[in-house]
N, C-alpha and C positions, 0 to 999 in steps of 0.2 A: 504494500500500500504506500502510495507516495505521501510525502510530508504534507502536501496541500490537501489531499483527500483525508488524511488522518486528522488534520486540524479542523476541517469542515465537519467531519463526522463527530468529533469531540464537541464542537460548538452546537451542532444539532441535538446531540444527546443532552447537553446541559440546558438547552432551550426547552426541550420536551420535559425534562425533570422539573425545571422551574415552573412551567405551566401546569403540569399535573399536580405539583405540590402547592400551587397557588402562592408562590414565593416571589413577590414583586421585587424584592431586593436582589435575589439571585438573577432574575430576568434582566434587570437594569445593569447589573454587573457584567453582562455579556457584551456590552457596548462600550465604545470609547467615550471619553468625556464629551466629545462633540458629535457623536454618532447620530445618524438619522434613521427613522423608522417610518415608512410609508405604508399604512395599513391597507389602503386601496389606491388605485391610480387617480381617483377623483378628489382626494383631499391633500392638503399640504402635509408634508412629513413632520413628524415630531422631531425636534432638534435638541439634542443633548440628553445626557443620562437622567437628569432631573425630570424632564418631560416624559421620558420613557418610563421612569419609575412611577410617575403619577398615573399614566395610562394603565400600567400593569397592576397598580393598587386597585383600580376600578375593576379590572378583570378578576382579580382575586376575590373581590366582594360579590361579584355577580355570576360567577360560574363555579359549578361543582361537578364532581365525578368526571374529571377531565381525563381523556385518553388521547395520546398523540403518537403518530407514527410518521415516518418519512423514508424517502428513497433518494439517494444522491444521483443526480443526472449528470452534472458537470462539476469538477473540482479543480481549480487552478489558481495560481497567484492572482490573476486578473479577474476571474469570474467564478462564482459558485452558484449552482442552481439545484434546487431540490423540489421534488413533488412531496406534498405532505397532506395529512388528513388529521382531523381531530373530531372528537365527539364530547359533548358536555351537556349539562342541564343549566339553563339560565334561570336564576332565582330572582325574585320569588314567584315569577310567572309559571315555572315548571315547564319551560319549553325545551324539549329534547332537540338538540341542535347537532348537525353534522356539517363539517366544513371539508372541502377538498380544494387544495390550492397549490400554488407555485411560489417559492421564494427565489429571489435573486439577491445575493449577499456578497458584500466585499468585506474581507477580514484584514486586519493589520498584521504585522510580524508577530505580535503576542497572541494572536488568535481572537482578538476582540473585533466586534462588528463595527465597521465605519459607516455602512449603509445597508439597509434592508428594505427591499420593495417586495410586496406580496400582492397576489391576485387570488381570489377564492370565490367559491360558490357555496351557498348555504341552503340547507334543507332543515325545516323545523316542523315539529309536531308537539301537541300537548302530551304530557305524560300519560 
């Protein structure tokens, strides 16, 4: 396994663990101090670890029973792409939610994210 692939795999595993454990601090720590996170192509990206922490704090309060999985499609110094899926329940509405998406990620030399862009599709049903 190349160093680039290993670094990306490690980052994705830490991301999934942070989401599943609803740990906003761990999620924010995956980004550089000035990292960006674009949740959908139609919104401005969150800029900086503090903004990303605030976003993930809301996620931690509103999602439970999170399951995350992913598959690396491309891993290189310049570009990292993964297909991912997640399922969770949005509280208090009790909406069973499934997401299927793509990440495009840039990592620095320490394996922290400098830029994340994602696209996803959502399916929801009441419990």
